[in-house]
N, C-alpha and C positions, 0 to 999 in steps of 0.2 A: 793310534792313542787319543788322536783329534775325535775320531768318530766314537769312541768308549766315553769320553767327557760328554761328548754332544747325547748320547744314549742314557748316561748318568743324570744331565742337567733335565731331558725330558721325563725322565721318570721322579724326578724331584717337584717338578712344576703337575706334574698329573697326580703326584701324593699329596700333594697341597691342597690342589683343586678337591680331589675325593675328599679329603680329610674334612675340609672345611665344609663340604656337602653334607657329609656325616654329620659334625656338629651342629651344624643347623637343622636338619632333620631331625635329631635325635636328642636336643639340649634338653635338660630334664626341667628347668624351670623358664620357658617360654616367656617373654615379657609380655604383660598386658597394657602396660601405660608406656607411650613416651615423655621422659623428662625432658629432652630437647626440645620437643614440639608441643608440650602440654596439651596432650590429647589421648584418648584411648586407640588401641590398636585394632587392627582387624580380628574378628574373631573365625573359627573353623565354622565355614556352611553347613545346613543342615541339609541333610540328603533326604531328597524327597523325589517321587516322580516329575514333578513340574520343573525343579531344578535342575534334573538330569536332560530332560527334553530342551530346554532352552539353553541350556550349557551355562548358566550361572552357578552350579556347583562348582564347574572344574574353574571358573574365571575367580570365583570366591576361593577356591584352594592356593591359586596363583598369588593371588591378594595378601592371603593370609600368610603364606610362606614369606614374599618379599618385606611385608610390613613387620614382620617379627625376625626378621633375619639376624644373625648372630653378630654382634657389636654393631650393630644398625644405628643408635645413638650415637656411638663416637664417631661413625664414618659421616651421619648428618652434621655433626657439630664441626669436623674438620673441614668439611663441605662448606659450611658458613665461613668459617675464618678465611679460608682462601678466596672465598668470593668477597669479604671485605676489603681485603688486600689489592684486588681488582676493582675496587669498587663498583661493584656488582649489587645488585638487590636482592634481598633474602625472600624467601618464600617459606611461612611456615603454612603447617596442615589446616590449624585450627584460625587463621589469620589472613591478614593483607599481603600481598608483595610490598615490601616494607623498604621506601627508596628513601636515602639519604642526601638531599640535595645540596649541594657544597654551595653556601650561602655567596662565595666570591667566584662563582663559576660566570656569573653575567647573563645575559639574556642570550638565548640561543635561537637563531631563526633560521640554519641550514644544518640539517643532519639529516639520519637516514630514514627520517620519516617521511622523506620524499616533501611535496606539494603539498601539505595537509592543510596550509591556510588558504590556498587558491581553491584545491578541492571542496572545502567546507564553504568557502563565498558560492563557489558553482550550485552547490546542494540547496543553499540559501535562495539564490537566484530560481532555480528552479519550481522550490515552492512558492514562490510569487509569481509563477506564470501559471495563470488558470488553467491551461491546456497541458499542464505538466502533471502526469498522475504520479503519486507517491511512488518512490523505489519499492520494488516486490523482492529483492535480492534475498534470497535466505543466506543469513550469517553463518558462519562456519562455527563448529563446535569448539566451544574455548573450555578443556577438562584442566583438573587440577588432580594429579594422580595421589595427592598427598591427604586429599581430603576424606573424611571419613564420615559414613551415616551418623546419625544421632543413635546414642546408645542408650539413653535415659527411657525406661519403659514408660508407656502411657498409663498415668495414674493420677486420680483426684488429689494425691500429694503434692502434686507438681504445682500449686498454688498456695497463697496461706491458708490458713485455718479458716473453712467456712464459719460465719459467726453464724450462732443459732438464731432461728425465728423468735423473736418476742413472744411469750405465750399471751395471748389474748385472754385476759378473765373478765367474765360478764359483768356489765356494768351500765349504767344509767349515762354516765359522763363518757365523753371521749378523752385518750390520754393525753397529757400535756406536761409542759415542763416550767419552772420558775427557776431561775438565778438570783442566788441571795446576792446581798451586799459583801459578804465576806467570802465569796467564790464558788460555795456549794451551790448544788444543784437539787431541788426537789422534784423529783420525776412521779406524776401522779398517773397511775393506771387504774381508770375506772373510779368508783368512789364506795368508799368502807361503809355499807348499808347495814350491816349487821354485826352483832357482836360474838357470833359464832366464827365469823371469817377469820381465819388464821394462816398467815404463810408457811409452811411446813419445809421448803427448802428453797434457797437463793443461791444461783451460780452464774459465774461472769463467762462471758465469753474468751476472756483471756485471762490467765492467771500469774503471769507474769511476761512482760516485753521487754526488750532489748533495742533501745532506739538511741539516737543520735542527736547532735544540738541541730535543730532547723526540720526536725521530723515529727511526726506525729502518730496517731493511731487513734482508733475507733473500741468502744469496751462496751457492749451491752448486756443487759441482766435476764436471766431466766428465772421464773417464778413460778410455783407451784404452791397451791393453797388449798384450804378445804373451805367449804360453806361458799356461798355466793357472795358476790360484791368485788374489789378489786384492792391493790396496794397502793401506796404511797413509799417510795423509797426516796432515800437522800444521800447522793452521793459526795465526796469529800475526797480532796488531794491533801496529803501530809506536808508536803512542802513545794509553796508555789513558786519558789525561786528553783526548783528542778523543772516542775511543768504544770501547767493549768489546765483547769478543765472548761470546756463550755457544751451549750446544747448542742446535739446532732439532730438534726430534722428526721432521723429513722429511729428515733428512740436512742436511748442510752446518752452516751458522753462523747465527746472528741477532746481528743489529749493533745497537748501541744507542750514540745520540750523547749524550754527556756535557758536551761545551763547543764553543768556538770552536775553527777551525784546520783543520790537515790530516793528513791519515795514509794508511797502507798497509797494507791486508791482505793477506797473503800465503800462498798455499797451497803445500805442497811434499812431493813424494813421498820414500821411503827411498832412490830411486836418483838424487836429484837435480833430478828435473824440478820445475819451480816455475812458479805464474802468481801476479799479482796483480791488485788491485782499489784504485785512488786514492778515496779519502772524502775529500769536501770539504764543512766545514759551514759554510753559509754564515750570513751574520747580517743576520736579517731585520729592517728598518729599522722598527721598530713605532715610532708617534707618542709623544713625552713626555706624561704625564697629569698630572705634578705640578711641571711647571716654574714660575716666578714671573712669566712672562709673561702679559700680558692677553688676553684673548679679543676677536675683532672679530665681535659680533653681526650677523647680517643680517636686513632686514625680513621674510623668510620662514620666523624662527624656526632656521635655522640658524647653527654659528658657527663660525669658523676659530681655531685654535688649535694650536702646535705643529707645525705641517706638516700638519695635518690638518684634515678639515672633519668637524665633530661633528653629530648628530642629537639634538634634544632632545623630549620628550613629555609628556604632560597625562594625569590621570585623569578620566573620564566615568562616573560610575556607573549611570548609566542604560543606557550604552551596552555596561559592562563587565557588567553584571546579565545582559542579554541575551544576550553573547555567552557565559556559563558556562552559561547556561539552555539554550541552543542544543545545548550538550554534553548537555545532561541528556535533552534532547528525544530526541538520537539513542541514547541509553543506553535510555529506554523503549520507544522504536521498534522498536531490534534484540536487546532481550532481557538478561536478566541476565547471560547467558553470554557475553557480550560485553563486554570492558574498553573504556572511553572514557577518552581522557587528551587533555587539553590543554596543551600547550609554547607557550609565549608566550615570544617570543624578546625580549629587551633592545635596546634600540640602542644607537649607538656610546658615546652620553656616560654610561653607566653607569661608564666604568672614568677617568673623570676623578678625580685625586685633589688638586687644587689647591684648599686650601680657601675663599678667595675666590670661586672659579669654581663650587664646587659649592653655593654659598650662593644660587646666581641660577637653577639648573637644577632640574628636579624629581629627586625621589630615586625610582628605578625600584624599588628593594627595598620601599618603602612602596606604590607602587602595585601591585606584583604580588603583597603580601601582601594589599591591599583585594580584589584580585580572588579571591586563594583563598578567603578569608573568604566570600565570595558564592556560590561553588561548593558545589553538593549532594556530601554525602560520596560518595555513588555515583561521581560523577568524580573521576578522579587527575588533578588540578590539580599539576603538577610543578614543582618548585621549582628552575627554571635559572638565578636569580641567583646563590646563592651558590657553585655550583662555577665558574662564570664569574667573579666578583668573586675568589675566589682566585687565579684565573690572569689578572686581569687588567693584568699585567705583559706578558704576551704577547701575541702578534698575532692579536687575536681580530676587530676591526672593519679593514676596509680605509681607507686616510688618503683616497682619492679616490672612494669608491662607499658609496653607503647600506646595502650588506647586509654582514653578518658574513662573516668569512673561514670554510674549512673547518676550521681550528682551533677558532674560535669556536661553529661548529656541532658541533664532535665532543664539547664540554664539555655543551652541553645534551643531547646523544643520550647521554651517560654518564651523566647525572641521570635522564633518562627512565630508561634500563634499569635504574637502581638501583631507581628507584619502583617497576618491575614485576617484580624479584627477578632478573632476569640480570644474569651479569658482563659489565661493559662491555668489550670488546676493548682492550688496553692501548695507549696511542697509537704506542707504537714497534713494534707488532707490523704494523702498515699498511705495506703496500709504498708509498713514499713519493717523489713527484716535483715540481719546480717547472715548471708549465706556462708562466708568462711573468714576465718580472722586469721588466717595463715596462709594466704593464697601467694606464690611466688610465679611471676608472669614470664613474659618473653623475652628480659633484656637480659637475664644469663647468656642465653644462645648467642644475641648479638655481641655482648660485651667479653665473654669468657673469662670475668673477673669473679674469684672466690668470692669476694665480700658482697657481692650482689646476690648471691644464694640465701643471704641473710636478711634482705631488704623483702620484708614481709608486707601484706596488705590487706586491707578488710574489702571484701565485697559486700555493698549494701545494694540493696533491692527495693525500690518502689513500685508497689504492684499498683495498676490502673484500677479507677475508683468504680469501674462497670464491667459486669460479668462478660467476657468474651470466650471464643474459641479460637485456635490457631490449628492450621492443618499446613503441613511442610510436605513439599516433593522434593526427594534426595536427588544425588548426581546416579543414582542406580533407577531412578524411576519409581521407587517406593514410597508410601503415603504414610505418614507419620501424624496422628490427631493428639494434641494437649489440650487442656481445659486453661492454659495461660500461656499468655507471651513470653513469661519469665519461668524457665523448668531450672527449680532449684537445685534439683538432684545433681546436677551438675557442679556446684560450688564454686564457681570462678567464671570467668567473663562469658565463656560459653553458655551461661544460663539465660542471657539475651536473646531471645528468639530461638535458641538452641543452636548457635552459632550460623555460619554461613552455607546457605541452600540455594539451589538453583530458584526456586520459585516459593512461597509462602504466601498463604492466605490466612488472615484475620478477622472476624468476624464479631462484631458488636452490636448485639438485637437493640439495645437501649437506646443507640446512637440513628440518625436519620439513615435510611439504607441507599437513598440517591446520592449519598457525600462519598465520594469514593476516591481514595489515593492509591496512585503509584510510586512507590519509593525505590529508586536505584541506589545502590549504596555499597561501599566497601563495610569493613566488619566494624569502623566506628558507627556506621548506622544502628548496628545491631541494639545498642544499649538507647539510642533514639528513638526506634518503632514504637515500643510499649507505650512512651506517652501518649502516641497520636490516637491512642483507644481512646481517650477523653472527648474525641470531639469527630471520629469519623463511622460511618456505620462498616464500610469494606478496606481493609487496608491490603494492599498487594505488593509484596516484597520481592524485587528480584537483582540476585546478583550475578552480572553479566558475565561473571567469570567461570560460572558452572552450566549455561544454559546456551542453545542455540535457538532458542524460540525468536521469532520475530514478532517484538510487542507491538506494532501498528497494526500488524494484521491481526493480533489476537484480541485487541482492545479498542480496535478502531470504532465498531459498533455498540461498546459497553459506555455506559453513562459516568464515564471519567470526570469528577470536577477537580482536581488537583494531581501535579506531577512534583515530585522533590528529587534531586539529587542530593545526597548527602555523602561526603568523603573529605578526607582529612587532608589538610593543605597541601602535603606533598601530593598526595595523589591528584590534586587540583592543578598543579604546577606542573604535571610529567603528561607524556603524550598516551599511555597505554589504554587510561580511563575511559577519557572522550572518544578514544577510538571504539574501542569496547560498546559504548553507547550509541554509537552512530550505527555501527554494525547492526545491534539489536532493534533497529528502528528500519532495517532493511536496505541501509544506505551504504552504497559500494564507496568503500576509502583506500586510499594508498597504504 
């Protein structure tokens, strides 16, 4: 009888296994997007002689089947829930290992990281010894099996609409502009010297703009005319309490938003031809940070308040010291001519104003001041908190995602630029667009709270003012070329430098080509990087989670002027990131 039961049990197990296998292979509506991980899933690979020869076709099939496995999203979600109960870190395919640090845990000086402090001290001492060569150890490969290569096709539509060149009309005078006392602008293109001259067509580079407070845009005119001569254009804004206009050095007008509402920009010629652009200033629904309602604290360290999910952090002196000393290690490794900076991004709870709630969470200004005090004077530890806190009423962090917004990253960039003596480009000078008005980010996966599904975010983009190109090498070694560091097609946080990839190169021809920066970053750095196009000729972005390259060996003979580490405050108070950075420099660490 026992033997019969055993046979039946084995048959049932085999039936379940083969049934699940058949369902997985034959499922009619195979998913293409993971809602739990907010990313596109692997596609079936293309068959070619090359892919058969190098084995990539069969590995692609394996990835496709595992990535689209039946019930995969439910299994991933269950895994995250179990992880949170055990206090483990989360890992999302399109983002960081996201660790919630218990602010009540205290400083940790002895753990399974071994004697990292003394090892790092030894490494620094070795660099101070002229007879010691920089370590040449090849770091191990750090792979993230959930990372997906970029799926957006390379296209000229990946950047904002290209402004048409101003039509040059033969004239005896050079173009110029005059701003009138009432705010209107008269733009003179040439000199009307003959009565037969007549404008036949006038178009604007934009016919509509969706902006938000604090942003701006540039609109130019395209004139077609008969006869010889030039045109006098008059620009007028219908409501100066919504937006104002000013002269733009390259022609046309610069628009600056000053309030909510709708207005019309009109351009008119002397013979009555006109064109207009409708400007709508959207109200970005940032969460309330000073309301009297309480907070719903969750077991994993997050809390819900005012229609948003907030992240807290803690301070760990042991790890914080190693993090800033890793920056010092790079400073000594690359030499005195290379500036090394640290940009630590606060997390969303920094904006909370409710006094009762503030008393229950860590003060990130205090944490960042302590970290700055640990940094060597030769390392530029950037004060990100002050400027961001001054603008805390703005839309700095997503309600449904653990990242900062592009606007939040902008203020960190402005603090970074000021620390190096650069003039930060004013926010209103960037070409602005809204990529999505219904983005729901990572926080539902973390919280599993149904109301978080209804927390919809706006994804804003501020395009660099200078033309540039971006080349990405993905985890499979494939190269992808873009004409912008903002890939609009993603319509979510992945739009910024197209997400996390091993190696990204951005070239800005207009900037000095001997001003070059290496960016080490987690995914908070993604929204930060495009702003660097304002100042650097070449930007090298490295995500050490996905590459085994020896950065020192690769760049030691390159004319690097700056290195910057961009991490969120949680990552900067944990072990994994500085360990990866040291390994990327070829340092042997425990």
